[in-house]
Biotite code that builds the C-alpha atoms (Angstrom):
import biotite.structure as struc

atoms = struc.array([
    struc.Atom([-42.529, -0.608, -25.528], chain_id="A", res_id=1, res_name="MET", atom_name="CA", element="C"),
    struc.Atom([-41.111, -1.870, -22.288], chain_id="A", res_id=2, res_name="ALA", atom_name="CA", element="C"),
    struc.Atom([-37.616, -3.288, -22.062], chain_id="A", res_id=3, res_name="ASN", atom_name="CA", element="C"),
    struc.Atom([-37.549, -6.828, -20.650], chain_id="A", res_id=4, res_name="ILE", atom_name="CA", element="C"),
    struc.Atom([-34.306, -8.042, -19.085], chain_id="A", res_id=5, res_name="ILE", atom_name="CA", element="C"),
    struc.Atom([-33.799, -11.725, -19.901], chain_id="A", res_id=6, res_name="ILE", atom_name="CA", element="C"),
    struc.Atom([-32.072, -13.848, -17.234], chain_id="A", res_id=7, res_name="PRO", atom_name="CA", element="C"),
    struc.Atom([-29.052, -15.851, -18.351], chain_id="A", res_id=8, res_name="THR", atom_name="CA", element="C"),
    struc.Atom([-30.767, -19.289, -18.172], chain_id="A", res_id=9, res_name="PRO", atom_name="CA", element="C"),
    struc.Atom([-33.486, -18.117, -20.601], chain_id="A", res_id=10, res_name="LEU", atom_name="CA", element="C"),
    struc.Atom([-31.249, -16.310, -23.094], chain_id="A", res_id=11, res_name="ARG", atom_name="CA", element="C"),
    struc.Atom([-30.774, -19.471, -25.144], chain_id="A", res_id=12, res_name="LYS", atom_name="CA", element="C"),
    struc.Atom([-34.462, -19.058, -26.074], chain_id="A", res_id=13, res_name="PHE", atom_name="CA", element="C"),
    struc.Atom([-34.033, -15.390, -27.130], chain_id="A", res_id=14, res_name="THR", atom_name="CA", element="C"),
    struc.Atom([-31.077, -15.804, -29.492], chain_id="A", res_id=15, res_name="ASN", atom_name="CA", element="C"),
    struc.Atom([-28.778, -14.868, -26.585], chain_id="A", res_id=16, res_name="ASN", atom_name="CA", element="C"),
    struc.Atom([-30.306, -11.414, -26.243], chain_id="A", res_id=17, res_name="GLN", atom_name="CA", element="C"),
    struc.Atom([-29.911, -9.932, -22.764], chain_id="A", res_id=18, res_name="ALA", atom_name="CA", element="C"),
    struc.Atom([-32.904, -7.637, -23.235], chain_id="A", res_id=19, res_name="SER", atom_name="CA", element="C"),
    struc.Atom([-35.860, -7.441, -25.584], chain_id="A", res_id=20, res_name="VAL", atom_name="CA", element="C"),
    struc.Atom([-38.309, -4.661, -26.408], chain_id="A", res_id=21, res_name="GLU", atom_name="CA", element="C"),
    struc.Atom([-41.886, -5.766, -25.822], chain_id="A", res_id=22, res_name="SER", atom_name="CA", element="C"),
    struc.Atom([-45.326, -4.267, -26.464], chain_id="A", res_id=23, res_name="ASN", atom_name="CA", element="C"),
    struc.Atom([-48.040, -4.168, -23.840], chain_id="A", res_id=24, res_name="GLY", atom_name="CA", element="C"),
    struc.Atom([-49.755, -1.871, -21.383], chain_id="A", res_id=25, res_name="ALA", atom_name="CA", element="C"),
    struc.Atom([-49.328, -4.334, -18.493], chain_id="A", res_id=26, res_name="THR", atom_name="CA", element="C"),
    struc.Atom([-46.713, -6.810, -17.339], chain_id="A", res_id=27, res_name="VAL", atom_name="CA", element="C"),
    struc.Atom([-48.908, -9.712, -18.502], chain_id="A", res_id=28, res_name="GLN", atom_name="CA", element="C"),
    struc.Atom([-49.302, -8.243, -22.000], chain_id="A", res_id=29, res_name="GLN", atom_name="CA", element="C"),
    struc.Atom([-45.601, -7.450, -22.248], chain_id="A", res_id=30, res_name="SER", atom_name="CA", element="C"),
    struc.Atom([-44.523, -10.933, -21.197], chain_id="A", res_id=31, res_name="VAL", atom_name="CA", element="C"),
    struc.Atom([-47.086, -12.468, -23.574], chain_id="A", res_id=32, res_name="GLU", atom_name="CA", element="C"),
    struc.Atom([-45.620, -10.358, -26.385], chain_id="A", res_id=33, res_name="ASP", atom_name="CA", element="C"),
    struc.Atom([-42.140, -11.583, -25.434], chain_id="A", res_id=34, res_name="LEU", atom_name="CA", element="C"),
    struc.Atom([-43.393, -15.176, -25.678], chain_id="A", res_id=35, res_name="ALA", atom_name="CA", element="C"),
    struc.Atom([-44.913, -14.432, -29.100], chain_id="A", res_id=36, res_name="LYS", atom_name="CA", element="C"),
    struc.Atom([-41.536, -13.169, -30.272], chain_id="A", res_id=37, res_name="GLN", atom_name="CA", element="C"),
    struc.Atom([-39.794, -16.230, -28.817], chain_id="A", res_id=38, res_name="PHE", atom_name="CA", element="C"),
    struc.Atom([-42.303, -19.132, -28.611], chain_id="A", res_id=39, res_name="PRO", atom_name="CA", element="C"),
    struc.Atom([-39.826, -21.483, -26.902], chain_id="A", res_id=40, res_name="ASP", atom_name="CA", element="C"),
    struc.Atom([-40.127, -19.289, -23.789], chain_id="A", res_id=41, res_name="LEU", atom_name="CA", element="C"),
    struc.Atom([-43.806, -20.161, -23.281], chain_id="A", res_id=42, res_name="ASN", atom_name="CA", element="C"),
    struc.Atom([-43.276, -23.360, -21.306], chain_id="A", res_id=43, res_name="LYS", atom_name="CA", element="C"),
    struc.Atom([-40.628, -21.710, -19.144], chain_id="A", res_id=44, res_name="HIS", atom_name="CA", element="C"),
    struc.Atom([-42.684, -18.652, -18.214], chain_id="A", res_id=45, res_name="ILE", atom_name="CA", element="C"),
    struc.Atom([-46.345, -19.701, -18.385], chain_id="A", res_id=46, res_name="PHE", atom_name="CA", element="C"),
    struc.Atom([-48.216, -22.602, -16.806], chain_id="A", res_id=47, res_name="ASP", atom_name="CA", element="C"),
    struc.Atom([-50.866, -24.684, -18.617], chain_id="A", res_id=48, res_name="ALA", atom_name="CA", element="C"),
    struc.Atom([-53.497, -22.027, -17.841], chain_id="A", res_id=49, res_name="GLU", atom_name="CA", element="C"),
    struc.Atom([-51.445, -19.239, -19.406], chain_id="A", res_id=50, res_name="GLY", atom_name="CA", element="C"),
    struc.Atom([-50.533, -17.649, -16.075], chain_id="A", res_id=51, res_name="LYS", atom_name="CA", element="C"),
    struc.Atom([-47.022, -16.623, -15.149], chain_id="A", res_id=52, res_name="ILE", atom_name="CA", element="C"),
    struc.Atom([-45.477, -19.525, -13.236], chain_id="A", res_id=53, res_name="ARG", atom_name="CA", element="C"),
    struc.Atom([-45.457, -19.086, -9.465], chain_id="A", res_id=54, res_name="GLN", atom_name="CA", element="C"),
    struc.Atom([-41.723, -19.638, -9.101], chain_id="A", res_id=55, res_name="PHE", atom_name="CA", element="C"),
    struc.Atom([-40.883, -16.728, -11.412], chain_id="A", res_id=56, res_name="ILE", atom_name="CA", element="C"),
    struc.Atom([-40.490, -13.296, -9.877], chain_id="A", res_id=57, res_name="ARG", atom_name="CA", element="C"),
    struc.Atom([-41.028, -10.261, -12.047], chain_id="A", res_id=58, res_name="ILE", atom_name="CA", element="C"),
    struc.Atom([-39.910, -6.752, -11.214], chain_id="A", res_id=59, res_name="TYR", atom_name="CA", element="C"),
    struc.Atom([-40.802, -3.437, -12.792], chain_id="A", res_id=60, res_name="VAL", atom_name="CA", element="C"),
    struc.Atom([-37.853, -1.254, -12.005], chain_id="A", res_id=61, res_name="GLY", atom_name="CA", element="C"),
    struc.Atom([-36.934, -2.183, -8.426], chain_id="A", res_id=62, res_name="ASP", atom_name="CA", element="C"),
    struc.Atom([-40.456, -3.223, -7.391], chain_id="A", res_id=63, res_name="GLU", atom_name="CA", element="C"),
    struc.Atom([-41.689, -6.823, -7.231], chain_id="A", res_id=64, res_name="ASP", atom_name="CA", element="C"),
    struc.Atom([-45.012, -6.892, -9.080], chain_id="A", res_id=65, res_name="ILE", atom_name="CA", element="C"),
    struc.Atom([-46.462, -8.812, -6.111], chain_id="A", res_id=66, res_name="ASN", atom_name="CA", element="C"),
    struc.Atom([-46.174, -5.567, -4.150], chain_id="A", res_id=67, res_name="ALA", atom_name="CA", element="C"),
    struc.Atom([-47.843, -3.659, -6.991], chain_id="A", res_id=68, res_name="LEU", atom_name="CA", element="C"),
    struc.Atom([-50.754, -4.896, -9.112], chain_id="A", res_id=69, res_name="GLU", atom_name="CA", element="C"),
    struc.Atom([-49.284, -8.329, -9.933], chain_id="A", res_id=70, res_name="ASN", atom_name="CA", element="C"),
    struc.Atom([-49.569, -9.165, -13.654], chain_id="A", res_id=71, res_name="GLU", atom_name="CA", element="C"),
    struc.Atom([-51.851, -6.151, -14.119], chain_id="A", res_id=72, res_name="ASN", atom_name="CA", element="C"),
    struc.Atom([-49.059, -3.735, -13.188], chain_id="A", res_id=73, res_name="THR", atom_name="CA", element="C"),
    struc.Atom([-49.016, -0.998, -15.805], chain_id="A", res_id=74, res_name="LYS", atom_name="CA", element="C"),
    struc.Atom([-45.911, -0.422, -17.917], chain_id="A", res_id=75, res_name="VAL", atom_name="CA", element="C"),
    struc.Atom([-44.896, 2.114, -20.532], chain_id="A", res_id=76, res_name="ASP", atom_name="CA", element="C"),
    struc.Atom([-42.021, 2.852, -22.872], chain_id="A", res_id=77, res_name="GLY", atom_name="CA", element="C"),
    struc.Atom([-39.688, 3.759, -20.033], chain_id="A", res_id=78, res_name="SER", atom_name="CA", element="C"),
    struc.Atom([-40.425, 0.626, -17.987], chain_id="A", res_id=79, res_name="SER", atom_name="CA", element="C"),
    struc.Atom([-37.770, -1.994, -17.347], chain_id="A", res_id=80, res_name="VAL", atom_name="CA", element="C"),
    struc.Atom([-39.171, -5.441, -16.575], chain_id="A", res_id=81, res_name="ILE", atom_name="CA", element="C"),
    struc.Atom([-36.868, -8.048, -15.024], chain_id="A", res_id=82, res_name="SER", atom_name="CA", element="C"),
    struc.Atom([-37.693, -11.756, -15.046], chain_id="A", res_id=83, res_name="ILE", atom_name="CA", element="C"),
    struc.Atom([-36.087, -13.601, -12.132], chain_id="A", res_id=84, res_name="ILE", atom_name="CA", element="C"),
    struc.Atom([-36.474, -17.403, -12.191], chain_id="A", res_id=85, res_name="PRO", atom_name="CA", element="C"),
    struc.Atom([-36.176, -19.271, -8.906], chain_id="A", res_id=86, res_name="ALA", atom_name="CA", element="C"),
    struc.Atom([-32.906, -21.069, -8.321], chain_id="A", res_id=87, res_name="ILE", atom_name="CA", element="C"),
    struc.Atom([-32.875, -24.141, -6.141], chain_id="A", res_id=88, res_name="ALA", atom_name="CA", element="C"),
    struc.Atom([-30.314, -26.645, -5.055], chain_id="A", res_id=89, res_name="GLY", atom_name="CA", element="C"),
    struc.Atom([-27.060, -26.650, -3.229], chain_id="A", res_id=90, res_name="GLY", atom_name="CA", element="C"),
    struc.Atom([-25.826, -28.257, -0.062], chain_id="A", res_id=91, res_name="ILE", atom_name="CA", element="C"),
    struc.Atom([-26.646, -27.060, 3.418], chain_id="A", res_id=92, res_name="GLN", atom_name="CA", element="C"),
])
């Protein structure tokens, strides 16, 4: 089981848990398992086709999965997955 770190804006959908244990051999499977545990997360993480939304960055340890094998990046019981939603706004 991988440990998924939940960002503050999404914690209201995970009963305010900062991290959640999730089953899966890949990032995709682990995040899908997270969404099964907390169905309200689905629309915030996945698009209509069931793919991880483009504006969400996911890291395994310190590595962006885009530099690895994307959603197919392998994980195990010692893996820490971080979900980083994009933040926009502000004044320039």
